[in-house]
C-alpha positions, -999 to +999 in steps of 0.1 A: +287+500+092+288+505+129+320+510+148+318+475+163+306+456+133+309+419+137+337+423+164+323+397+188+316+372+160+350+377+146+367+374+180+350+341+186+359+327+152+395+338+156+399+323+190+383+290+181+404+287+150+436+295+169+426+269+196+423+242+169+457+251+155+473+250+190+457+217+198+470+201+166+505+217+170+511+216+207+548+207+202+575+220+180+564+249+158+579+283+163+548+301+150+512+293+142+491+304+112+474+338+113+436+337+117+421+368+100+385+380+096+373+410+076+339+429+075+328+454+049+298+467+030+308+466-006+337+459-030+358+487-015+369+499-049+374+535-039+410+546-031+424+578-018+447+593+008+449+576+042+461+584+077+469+557+102+463+565+138+459+547+172+426+532+182+427+546+217+434+581+230+468+594+241+502+596+224+513+567+202+539+544+217+570+532+199+556+497+195+524+511+181+544+528+154+557+494+144+522+480+138+510+513+122+539+511+098+530+475+088+494+485+082+503+516+063+527+496+041+499+471+032+474+499+025+499+516+001+502+482-017+464+483-021+465+516-039+460+541-010+483+571-008+496+594+019+482+629+021+503+659+014+518+676+045+490+696+062+463+681+041+434+661+055+432+624+045+402+610+028+404+578+048+414+571+084+427+537+095+427+531+133+450+505+146+449+486+178+470+456+191+477+434+221+506+411+229+502+385+257+526+359+270+513+324+271+529+291+283+538+266+256+544+232+272+557+201+254+526+180+260+490+184+249+464+192+275+428+204+273+423+239+258+400+261+278+385+291+260+365+319+277+353+345+253+341+377+270+341+414+262+372+434+259+387+456+232+421+464+216+449+483+231+457+514+211+492+517+223+514+490+237+525+458+252+505+440+278+527+411+287+513+383+308+476+393+305+447+386+283+433+421+284+418+430+251+418+393+240+384+385+252+387+388+289+388+351+297+410+335+270+433+307+282+454+285+260+470+259+284+487+238+257+512+220+279+521+209+314+549+225+332+570+235+302+593+265+301+586+276+266+568+309+263+546+320+234+534+355+224+497+357+214+494+389+193+461+404+180+458+432+155+427+453+147+422+477+119+392+498+111+390+520+080+367+550+081+356+575+055+343+605+074+323+594+104+315+560+089+334+528+093+335+510+059+359+481+066+370+463+097+396+435+101+410+415+130+439+390+129+458+370+155+485+344+158+508+327+183+546+329+181+572+311+202+589+339+222+623+323+215+618+322+177+640+345+156+609+361+140+591+368+173+600+405+174+572+430+171+583+441+136+582+406+121+549+397+138+533+430+128+543+424+092+528+389+093+495+400+108+491+430+085+499+410+054+473+383+064+447+410+072+451+426+038+455+395+018+429+396-011+417+429+002+389+437+010+383+399+015+351+380+018+330+398+045+325+377+076+348+348+066+378+338+087+408+328+067+440+310+078+473+323+064+505+303+071 
């Protein structure tokens, strides 16, 4: 599987699914269901030691470690194990994420979606932008409201040697004022959805409440 397998298709499906959820729930909810899509070659029955690392270069940020810990926890539940100190892992899981502030108004209004290129951040918070979320994504779900939402997207790619063997992407919106809007809670939700029924049906987008 190539390093970018299905990423554009997955991103489009995730954004369209999230848009539908926002349109139907433009008032009230503190968080929206997670949209998750997975791609893989086979049944992914092999297990072994795994190392979680950032998608991009440079040192890992504190916030990245929160998402990495959530992914690592889910992979351990799936039967992977951590390598011994100094040993080389059999699998490498690269993790990327973005968090972007979005306005959540009390009234419905048309939802405009622009899906472009873009990729995932390997290391930190990008408040108030859509960088890494498709380049032109816009969710104007209200008029003049003061509520703020946080649109979070998580990407995980599992490699064995030089080959990518599994790739997953998940995203959801959370009211910034909700008690479970902190990165640790959101990372746990996204990672749990991403690894639900692992490896998942390849190419299918699921919704996890």
